[in-house]
N, C-alpha and C positions, 0 to 999 in steps of 0.2 A: 653831387655832380653826375653820378651814374643815372639817377632817376630823371634828372633834367634832360640829359643827353638822350636817354631812351625815349622820353616824351617827344622831343623834337624829331627824332628819327621815325618814330611811329607816325607822327603827324605828316611827315614828308611822304611816307609810304602810302598812307591813306589818301593823300592828295594825288599821288600817281594813280592809284586804283580808281579814284573818283573821276580823274580825267579820262581814263579809258571807258568807264561806264557812261560818261556823258556824251561820248561820240555818237551813239545811235540817235540822240536827240537833235543833231545838227541836220540841216537840209541835205537831202541825198544828192540833189543836183549840183551842190557846191562842195568841192573837196577841201577848200582852204580852211574852214572852221574845224573840220575833222583833223586835218593835218596839224593845225595849231594845237589842238588838244593832245594829239599824240606827242608832239614836241614837249608840251608842258609835262606830260606824264613821264617821259623818258628823262627829262632834266631833273624833275623832282626825285625820281629814283636814283639818278646819278649823284645828286646831292646827299641823299640818305646813305648810299654806299660809301661815299667819300668821308662823311662824318663818322660812320662806323669804323672805317679804316683808321682815321685820325685818332679816335678814342682808343681802339685796341693797341695802337702803337705806343700810346702814352700812358694808358691806365690798365691794360690787360683785358681779359675777357669781359664782354658786355652781355648782360642778360636782358631779354625782351619778352613781352607777352607772358609774364609769369613763368619764366624758364622754359617755355615751349621752344624758344629760339635762343641759342647762346653762340655768340660770335667770338672767335679768336682771330689772330692776325691772318692766318691762312684763309679762313672763311671770308673775312672782310676783303682781302685782296681779290678773291675769286668773284665776290659780288660786284666789285668795282670793274672787273674785266667784263662782266655781262653788261654793265651799263655802257662801257666804251663800245662794245660790239653793237649794241642797240643804236647808239648814236650814229655809227658808221652805216648800219643797215638803213636807218630812216633817212640819213643824208643822201644815200645813194638812190633809194627808191623815190623819196619825195612825193611829188604829185603823180608819178607814173602809176601808182596803185589806183588812181582814179579811173584807169582804163578797165579795171576788173569789174565784173558784174556786181560783186558785193564789196566794193572797195571800202566802205566805212568800217567793215569788220576788221580789216587789217589795222587801221589806225586805232581801233578800240582794243584789239587783242594784244598789241605790242606792250603797252603799259601793264596789262593784266598778266602777261607772261613774266614780265620783269618782277612784278609783285610776288608771283609764285617762286621765281628763281631765288629771290632774297630769302623767302621762308625756308625753302628746301636746302639752301646752301648752309644755313646755320641751324637747321632743325636739330633739336635735342629730345625729340619725342617720336616714337615710331608711328603713332597715329597721325601726327603732324606730317611726317614724311608721306604717308599714304594719301592724306587729304590733298596736300599740295601737288603731289605727283599727278593726281587726277586732274587738278586745275590746269597745270602746265601741259599735260598730255592732250587733253581735249582741245585746248586752245591751239596747240601745235597742229593737230589734225585739221582743224578748220583753216588755219593759215595755209597749209599745203594745198588745200582744195580751192582757195580763193581766186586764183587766176582764171578758173572756169574752163580751161581747155581740157581735152580728153585725157591727155597724159597726166595733168595735175590731179584730176578726179580719180584716175586709176591709182596714182601714187598714194593719194589720201586713203583709199580703201585698203591698200596694202599696209599702210601705216597704222590704220585703225585695228586691223587684224593683229598686227604685231603688238600693238599697245594692249589689246585685251589679254593676250597671253602673258605679257610682262606684268600686267596688273594682278593677275591671278597669283603669279609667283610672289609678288610683293605682299599681297594680302596674306598668303600663307606664312611669309616671313614675319609679319606682324604678330600672327597668332603664335608661332613657335617662339618668337622673342618674348612674348608675354609669359609663356610657360617657363622658359629658361631663366628669366630674371624676376618673375613675379611682379613685373612692372612693364609699362610701355615707355619708360624714360630711357634715353640713350646716354645720359650723363648722371654721375652720382650727385647727391645733395650737398655739393660744396663747390666753391669757386674754381678750385684747381681740379679740373675734370679730365686732364690729359695724361694721368699716370695711373691707370687702372685697367682691369680686364673686364670686358663687357660680358663674356660668356665663360664663367669659371668651370662649368661642366662640359667636358670635351665633346661627348657624343651629341648632345642636343645643340651645343654651340656649333658643331660642324654642319648640322642640318640647317641651322639658321643662316650661317654664312653662305652655304650653297644656294639657298633660296634667294638670298639677297643678290648674290653675284649673278644668278640667272636672270633676275628681273633687270638689274642694271646692265647686264650683258646685252639684252635686247635693246635697251635705250642707247647704249654707246656704240653698238656695232661690233661687239666682241665675237670672234669666231668661237663656237659654231652658231651663235645667235644673230649673225650678221645678215642673213639672207634678204631681209627687207631693205637694207640701207642703200645698195646700189640702185634698186628700183625707184626709191623715193628721191634720193639726192641727185641721181643722174637724169631722171625723167620729168620731175616736177619743174615748175618755173624756178630758175635760180634765185630770183628775187624773194620768193617765199622760202626757199631752202636756206637763204642767208640768215633768216631769223631762227630757224630750227637748229642749224649747224653751228651758228656763231653766237647765239644768245642762250637758248634753252639748254643746249648741251653743256654749257659751263656749269649750270647748277647740278646736273647729274654727275659730272666729273667730281665736283666738290663733295657731294654727299657720299659718293663711293669712296673717295679717299679718306674722308673723316671716319666712316664706319669701318673701313679696313684698319685704320689706326686704333679705333676703340676696341675692335675685336681681337687684335693681336696680343699675345701673351707668351711667356716662356713655354707654356705647355703646348701651344699650337703654332708657334711662329714658323717652325721649319716646314710643317705640312702646308700651311697657308701660303708661305712664300713659294714653295714648289708648285702649288696649284696656279698661282698668279704668273709665275715664270713660264709655265707651260702654255697658258693662255696667251701670254705676251708673244711667245715665239710663233705660234700658229697664226695669231692675228696680224702681226706685222709682216710676216712672210706672205700670207695670202694677199693682204692689201697691196703690197708692192708688186708681186708677181702679176696680180690681176690688172693693175694699172698699166703694165707693159703690153697688155693684149688689146688695148683699145686706142683709137685715135680721137675719141670724143673727149674734149677737155673737161666738160662737166662730169663725165664718168670718171676721168682720171682724178679729179678733185674728190669725188665720192670714195673711190678706192683708197686714195691717200689719207682720207679721214679715218678709214679703218686702220691703216698702217700707223697713224699717229696715236690712236688709242692703244696699239700694241706697244709703242714706246712708253706711254704713260703707265701701262701695266708693268713694264720693266721696273719703273720707279716704285710702283705700288708693292711689287715683290720685295724691294729693298725696305719699304716702310714696314711691312710685316716682320721681316727678319730682324731689322735693326731695333724695332720696338721690343721684340722679345729678348734679344741678346746684347744689345748695346745701349738700350735705354731710350727715354723719350726725346732727348735732345738730338740724337743722331737721326731718329725717325722724322722729327720735325724738319730737319734739313732736307730730307727727301721730299717732304710735302712742299717745302718752299720751291724746290726744283720743279715739281709738277705745276705749281702756280705760274712760274716764269714760262714754262712751255705752253701752258694753256693760254697765256697772254699772246704768245706768238701765234698760236693756232687760231684763236678767235679773231684777232685783228687782221689776219691774212685771209681766212676762209670767208668771213662775212662779206667783205667788199668784192672778192673774186667771184663768188657765186652770184652776187647782185649784178656785177658787170656782165657776166655771161648771160644772165637772164634778160638783160636789156637788149641783147643782140639776137636777131632771128636766125642767124646762120648756125647750123649744127657743127659739132666737132671743132677741130682746130681752125675752121674758117671764121670762127668768132674772134680770132686774134690775128689771122694772117694779114700781114702787111700793115698792122696797126702803127708801126713805127713811122710810116709815111703819112698817115692821116692824122695821127694824134701822138706825137713823140712823147709828150708828158705822160699820157696814159700808158703807153708802151713801157716806158722806163719804170713807172710805178708798178705795173704788173710784174715786170722782171724782178724788181726788188722783193715783192711779196712772195713770189715763187722761190727765190733764193733764200728767203727767211725760212720758208717751210722746209727747204732742203737742209738748212743749217749752216749757211755760209757766214763766217764772221765779217764784220762785227755786229750783224743783225741779231735781233733778240732771239730768233729761232736757234741760232748757234748756242747761245747761253743756256736756253732751255734744255737742249739735248746734252750739252756738256755737264750741267749740274745733275741731270737725271742719271746719266751714265756714271758720273763720279760717285753718286750714292749707291747705284746698283753694283759697282765693282767691289764694294765692301761685302756684298752678298755672293756674287757669282761672276767670275771673270768670263767663263764661256757664254753666259747670258749677254754680257756687254759686247762680246765679240760678235755674236749673232746680230745684235742690234746695230752694230757698226756696219756689218756687211749689208744689212737691209737698208741702212741709210745710204750706202753706196749705190745700191740698186735703184733707189728712188731718184738718184741724180740723172739717170737715163731719161726718164719721162719728163722731168722738170726742164732739162736742157733742151729736149725736143720742143717743148712748149715755148720756151724762150726764143728758140731759133725761128719759130713761126712768126714772131713779132716783126722780124726783118725780112720776111719773104718778099721777093720783088713782084710777084704776080698777084692778081686779084685782091687788091687792098680793100679792106672793109671801110665802111663809113665811120667817121669819128663818133664815139659814144656820146650820150647826152652830157651836158656840162656838169650835172650833179654827179654822174658816175666818175668823170675825170677828177672832180674835186675830191670825191671820197677815196679813190685810188691813191691820189697824191697825198692826202692826209694820212691814210693808213701806211703808206711807204715811209713817210716822215716819222710816224710813230715807231715803227719797227726799227728804224735807224737810230733815233734819239734814245728810245728805251734800251736798245741794244748797247749803246755807249754807257748807259747808267745801270745796266742789269746787275753787275756785282753789288752795287749799293742797294738796289731793291731786294736782292736775294738776302743780304745781311739784315735788312729791316724785317723781313717776314719771319726769320728765325728768332724766337723769343730770347 
């Protein structure tokens, strides 16, 4: 059963990759064939991730590509989130990308990025992580530059500079990992791979963890590695940012969480949890305070992305501590909380960035008076912002609740700081929602594809929010 399922999944993934690679062969003056191939690639990926999730729920971990990729429930759920975010991004942008000078590249790169996200989410080999990191990173740089305007090109240059530094850290991590473990594998040679310590030697293990956190810190926007993110997320075309922030980022969150889980042990759990907790505090606080200093909605979404990574780091601190002192089951509950929160993050950020990118007005003017011109879109935007804030019964509420419930087993002060930060975020989210009903200067109604995407995303965060406790219990083995 495992071999047959693995063969089907690998076939679907190769199909998605092939769809992306075939796009450059389509006529440049016609966008519909390229768009059709992009949809084929995204849907094939979504089918592969859904089948992976179904298998792990019923049969346990799934090994692919000669154990280069090993999927458990958490990784499978995260891969499915990336597929959902990609569907929302493609539905929102649709044929709008045809306006870009190199529009076929967008339709080509989206399935390729998804292929890489699948590989890095379940990666069980350090060299695999590095190889797929390069694939997803380079594709992301190109996507940011595709709109062709000056701001997008400048943002892409900054992104490339950041990526080069992060890749160096990751390459050093691979080397140190190989020395520390005498192998490039990230999982032991057995099916039950989730109850072991990756780095038994404390000193070299600390160096490996530091290098990996530095590399992923750049990718995720962890303070002090965050300097690039506001410049890229806030200045590039939001339609391109929706892919980087809502699709590619899911894979990097997943691999970070898995490696923190692998690395934690009774010998290093306390120090690792303390490091992650410190990063969480400075990251969420910076993100929320910085968001209060701007009236540009795209910049607010950029800074709030940093804040949300801070919340995830809070749960990762709990993962490290609980893995060392409470056992695998408690730590896996914290991973499940991260998965629920990532679902809330990706399904909200991807359509919101895309919607803002479709409007030429800067700042809050991209939303001002939207309730008058498009009530459905305005309501959907409000629902997505409230989900990011964490208002029940939306899925964002459950993500924060489960993460903080896990973190409170580690540190009550850490959770208190996270709650205060969540309260601070209410200020800028409420201001943004208020602009929807502003009586003056109403904006034009957004394109039909944008309205449809915002509505679909709002329904997702509501329906999934109602089912979140059930999903949470499924992710925990």
